[in-house]
N, C-alpha and C positions, 0 to 999 in steps of 0.2 A: 947356178952360181952367180950369174950376172944379176939376177933379181935380188939375191941376198946382199950383194955388194951395193946395189942401188938403195935398198931399204936401210942398210947400215949407214950409208952416206947421208941419207935424209935425216935419220935420227941424230947423228953426230952434229950435223949442221943446225938442226932445230934446237939442240940443247943450248946453243949460244943465244938464241932468240927468245925462247919461251920454254917453260917447263913442260914435261909430259904428265899426263894423268894415266895411271895404270889401274885397270878395272878387272878384278877377278870375277870370272863367270863360272858359278858353281856347276851348272849342268853341262856346260861345254868343256869344262876342264881346261880353261884357257885364260889368258890375260889379254885384254884389248888395250892397245897403246894409243892414246889420244894426244895429238899435238894441240896444246891449248891456244896456240896462235891462230889456228884455222878451225879448231873444233871438228877435226876429222880423225878417223881411225887410220893410223899410218902403218900399223903392224899388229899381228896377233901371235902371241907366244903360247906354246904348250906349257901348262903349269900344273902337273899332277892330275888327279882324277876328280877332286872337289876342292878347288882353291877358295879360300875365304880371306882371313886376315892377311894384309899385305903392307910392307914398308919398303922404301927404297933408301939405301944408305948413301952418304956423300961419296963413297968410293965406287958407286955404280953397281951395287948388288941389290937384287930384289929378293926379299925373304917372303915366302908365301906359305901359309899353313895348308896342309893337305890332310884332312880328317881321316879318310879311309886308310891312308898309309901311316898315320900316327907320326907325321914328320913335317919338317919345314923343307920346302924345295927352295934351293938357292939358284937364281938365274942371273945372267949377265944382262944388265939393263939396256946396253947398247944393241945387242943382237938377239937376246932371248935364249942363248945357249945355257944348258943346265950345268952348273958348276959343282953342286954337291946336294946331298940329301942328309938332313940331320934328324936322326931318330929321337922322337920325344915320348914314345910309348903309347899314349892314349888320347885321341880326339883333341888335337890343338885347334883353337879357334882364333880369337883376336890376337893380333901381333902389334907390338909397340916398339918405338925407337927412341933411345935417349936423345936429349937435345944436342949433345955433342957428337952423336953418331957412334958412340963406343959400344953401346949395348942394344941388342935386339932381345925382346922378351915375348914369350908366347903363353897365353892362358890355356892351360891344359885341363879340359873339362872333367874327365872321368877320374883323374887322380887328384883333383882339387889342388892344383899347384900352378906356379908360374916358373917357367924355365928361362934362365939367363944364358944368352949366347954372345960370345965375343964377336962383334960384327966384322972385324978384320980377318980373324982366323977361321970363323965359322964353327968354333968349338963350343959345345955346351959346357958351362963352367959351374952352374949351380941350379938347384931346384928348390923353390920356397913353397912350403905348404900354406894354404889359406884356410881360414876357418869356414868361410862361406862355401856352400856347395855349388858346383857348376859355374866356375869362373868363365866370363864371356869376353871381356875386354881388359887390357892392361895399359895404363897411360901414365907416363912420367910427368911429374911436376916440372915447370920450366927450369928450376935449379937442379933437377935430377936427384934431389934428396929423397923424395917420396915416390912411390908407385901406387896408384889407385887401381884396384881390381874390382870390377862389378861381379857380384855373385848372384846369378839369376834365381837360384832356388832358395836363397837366404834373405832376399830383400835387403841386402846390405852392400856396402862398399868396404872391402878389406884394404887397409893401409899398410904398405910394406916399407920399412926403412931400407933403402937401397944399399947403403954402406954395410949395415949389419946383416943384410940378407935375412930379415925376419919380420913377421907381421907385428905391428905395434899398436894397432887400433882397429876397431870396427865401427862403421857409421851406419846407423839404421836409416833406410830410405823407403821408397814405395815398392809396390809389387813388381817384380821382374826388372831390375835395373839392367840397362844395356849400354848404350854409348855414353862416353864421357869426354869432357874437354876442360882444360884449365885456361883462365885468363893469362895473358902474357906475363903479367907481374906476379902470378902465382897466388893472388889473394883469394880467388874463388875458383871453384870447380863446379861444372854443371853435369848432372846425371839424368839421363832420360829413363823413365820407369814405364815400361811398356803396358803393363796391365793396370797401372794407376792412371794412365793418360796424363801424367804430370812430369815436370822437371824439378829436380831438387838442386838448389844452389847451396853449396857447402863452403862455409868459412874455413879456409885451409889452416889458418893459424891456430884455430881452436878445435878443428876437426869436428864441427857441429853443423847441422842444417841451419842455414840462415834464412831461406825462403823456399816456399813451395809454389810453383808456377803452373797453372793449368795449361795443358798443351792440347794437341789434337788426339785423335784416337790411335792407340798403339804407338806412343812416342818411342823412338828407336835410336837413330843416329844423332850425333852431336858434332858440330864444327864451330870453331871460334874464329872471329875475324882477327887478323894480325894486329889491329890497333886495340883490340879488346872491347870495342864498343857494342858489338852484337854477338849473340850466340844463336846458332841455327840448329833447329831440331826437326828431324824428319818424322812424319806421322804415317806409319805404314797402313793403318786402317782408313785414313782419310785421303791419302794420296796428296798430302800437302807438306809444306815446310813452314814451321813457326819461326818468326824472327823476334828475338828477345832483346830489349834494351837492357844492357847489363848494369846501367847506372840506377835503374828503377826496378829491375827484375819483372818487367811487364812485357807481354806480347804486343808488339807494335805493328805487325803485318803477318798475313798468312798467304802463302804462295802455292797455288795448285801446280802439281808436277805429275809424274806418271803413276802407275799402279804399284803399290807396296814399296814406297821409297825406304831404303835401308841406310847404309852408311854413306858418308859424304866427305868431301875435302874441298878446301878453299885455296886459291892461288896465293903465292907469297905476297903479291901486291894487294890482295884483298878484293880485287875487282870482280872475280867470278867464283861461283860456288858450283861444284859438280856433284850431282845427286844420283846414286845408283837406284834405278827402279826395277826391283826384282821381277815383278810380273809383267812389265812392259818390255823387258829386254832392251833397255835404253838407259841413257844418262841424260838427265835434264841439266842444262846450263843456265844458271841464274846470274843476272847482272845485279850485283849487290847494291849499287848506288840507287837503283830504281825499284828494287825488289820485284823483278819480273823475269820470266823465262825468256831467253833469247835464242835458245836452240835445243834440239832433241837429237841425240846421237845414238844410232843403233849399234849395239854391241853384241856379245854372245848371250847364251841362255842363262837366265837367273843371275844377273850381276849382284854381287854381295856388298861391294863398297868401292872406294876410290882412294888411291894413294898418289900424292903429287910430290915431285921432287925436282 
């Protein structure tokens, strides 16, 4: 009991100083909690049997997809206690959070759909079918008007009108689209296409591809700097992160990280990027100002991504 109280106190105190990074570890069935002020793991939470997509709400709830259970696990961010399990049916993967924190969405692979969950009540309120097969990630535009859904087996991005709860467009991209991210002003979105080794920049106003950017081998995760000047793309086959200048859509740096980097997250101040290295069982910490790794944090087995709140 005393240990639990000490950990809870540490987490609550650290919230005031710096955000936490939450890392879902697929093989361990756990979440590693990293204090971004010290870049150390301060807690480990049980998170189902195979956690993947993860978001943390402003209200302090963690939503984690658990593929074998066909559900989202809901945890208390401060102490890791399980609050609820939300049944989604079949193989949920990527999880997204609306900018206002109202909606949690989950891409459900086998049913080719996106589930909408009220973040406060934890209730599933809608399910939207997607044309593309095997949806992987679901990401809101900054104004929460649109939801982009990457369809792995359709080589496309499905566009969902959030208010209408219906798909309104399909954008063709490269082979096996995975991670996505919007610029803060919503003008462009970047989509990593794993088997194409490329990143597709999408003009959001016209819902058309504006540029195709060569990346490293097996481009996967995407993170966007808070000021919108840089897009970061993890390359799972190369063990690198590509840095894209969003004004020119050119790669301006390549940063070596661990083995099989997957999904990533950047701190709200934009100073540090956290990269989950699936085959290294670690998270690389990149100092964005100098585009260099400044730390390597050991986490659980097969980390899938990072959520920062």
